Each structure stands twice: as structure tokens, then as C-alpha cells.
C-alpha positions in Angstrom: 31.0 -15.2 -24.2 34.4 -15.0 -25.7 37.4 -13.2 -24.1 37.2 -10.5 -26.8 33.5 -10.0 -26.2 34.1 -9.7 -22.5 36.9 -7.1 -23.0 34.6 -5.1 -25.3 31.8 -5.2 -22.7 34.2 -3.9 -20.0 35.5 -1.2 -22.3 32.0 0.0 -23.2 31.0 0.2 -19.5 34.0 2.5 -18.9 32.8 4.9 -21.6 29.3 5.0 -20.2 28.8 8.2 -18.1 25.9 8.1 -15.7 24.3 11.5 -15.0 22.0 11.7 -12.1 18.3 12.4 -12.9 18.2 15.0 -10.1 21.1 17.3 -9.2 22.0 18.1 -5.7 20.4 21.6 -5.7 17.1 20.2 -6.9 17.2 17.4 -4.3 18.0 19.9 -1.5 15.2 22.2 -2.6 12.7 19.3 -2.6 13.8 18.1 0.8 13.6 21.7 2.2 10.0 22.0 0.9 9.0 18.6 2.3 10.5 19.4 5.7 8.6 22.8 5.7 5.3 21.0 4.8 5.8 18.4 7.6 6.6 21.2 10.1 3.4 23.1 9.1 1.3 19.9 9.4 2.8 19.1 12.8 2.1 22.7 14.0 -1.5 22.5 12.9 -1.9 19.0 14.4 -0.6 20.2 17.8 -3.0 23.1 17.7 -5.9 20.8 16.9 -4.9 18.6 19.9 -5.3 21.7 22.1 -8.5 23.0 20.5 -10.6 19.9 19.7 -12.5 17.9 22.3 -10.9 14.5 23.0 -13.9 12.7 21.5 -13.2 14.4 18.1 -9.4 13.9 18.1 -9.7 10.1 17.6 -11.5 10.6 14.3 -9.7 13.7 13.0 -6.3 14.4 11.5 -4.5 17.0 9.4 -4.3 15.8 5.8 -2.9 18.9 4.1 -1.8 22.5 4.8 -1.4 24.6 1.6 -1.7 28.3 0.9 -3.3 29.2 4.2 -5.9 26.4 4.0 -5.8 23.4 6.3 -7.7 20.2 5.3 -8.8 18.1 8.2 -9.8 14.5 7.4 -12.5 13.1 9.6 -13.3 9.3 9.7 -16.6 9.7 11.5 -19.5 11.4 9.6 -21.2 12.5 12.9 -18.1 14.1 14.2 -17.4 15.7 10.8 -20.9 17.3 10.8 -20.3 18.6 14.3 -17.0 20.0 13.2 -18.7 21.7 10.2 -21.2 23.3 12.5 -18.4 24.5 14.8 -16.2 25.6 11.8 -16.2 29.4 12.5 -14.9 28.8 16.0 -12.4 26.2 14.8 -11.1 28.5 12.1 -10.8 31.4 14.4 -8.9 29.4 17.1 -6.6 27.7 14.6 -5.9 31.0 13.0 -4.7 32.3 16.3 -2.6 29.3 16.9 -1.1 29.0 13.4 0.2 32.0 11.6 -1.1 32.5 8.1 -4.0 30.1 8.4 -7.1 31.6 6.7 -9.4 28.6 5.9 -10.3 25.3 7.3 -11.8 22.5 5.1 -13.4 19.5 6.8 -13.2 16.4 4.6 -14.9 13.1 5.3 -12.1 10.5 5.2 -14.1 7.2 5.6 -11.8 4.2 5.2 -8.6 6.0 5.6 -6.4 5.0 8.5 
């Protein structure tokens, strides 16, 4: 690279204006939403820890909370079936513990840690 080519390269870099892909408002809105989602999941998880028998807790975790519906992932098919049978009580008790919760979905999550 010659001295002239180097100077041209430096000059071109100065002209280049970098614009962020996400502005500060969008980033803040995204982070607020993510924080809200994490708080909701933590609230439901704490309620589950109070409601579920200890033998079920080792196999169940909150996967998603969205629009009044909580999805509980269960790694054990037998425990998942028992939770399905006890679904009405589970929904009622979770509904009391977590404001706005209307539906509980039990999902078999075999192989997920």
C-alpha cells in the first residue's frame, strides 16, 4: 500500500458515518419487556414451588407466560400426566397466586434441561 492509498483509506473512514441498528428508545423498550417477562416467570415459578408437591418440582419448570397463559414444561411423562389430571386445581391455585393468569398448559419437555 502506498502512502497515497493509505491517506485515501483514512480519509474514507472519516466520511463513513455509522448509524446504530437499534436506537436507544427501541433498546430500552426491548429491555423493559424482557425484564417484565422475567418477573412474570419468576412470580409463577415461586407460586409453583408453593403449590406443587416436592416430587413434581424436580421435573417441572415454567417455560413461558404470555397473555394469561402459563406453559409448564415437564421432563417426566408420569408427572406430566398427574399434573394434567390435577390441572383444574393447579389452574385455580395459580390463578389465586398470580394476577391475570387464566390458563395452564402442561407440555412434555423430554430432553430439555
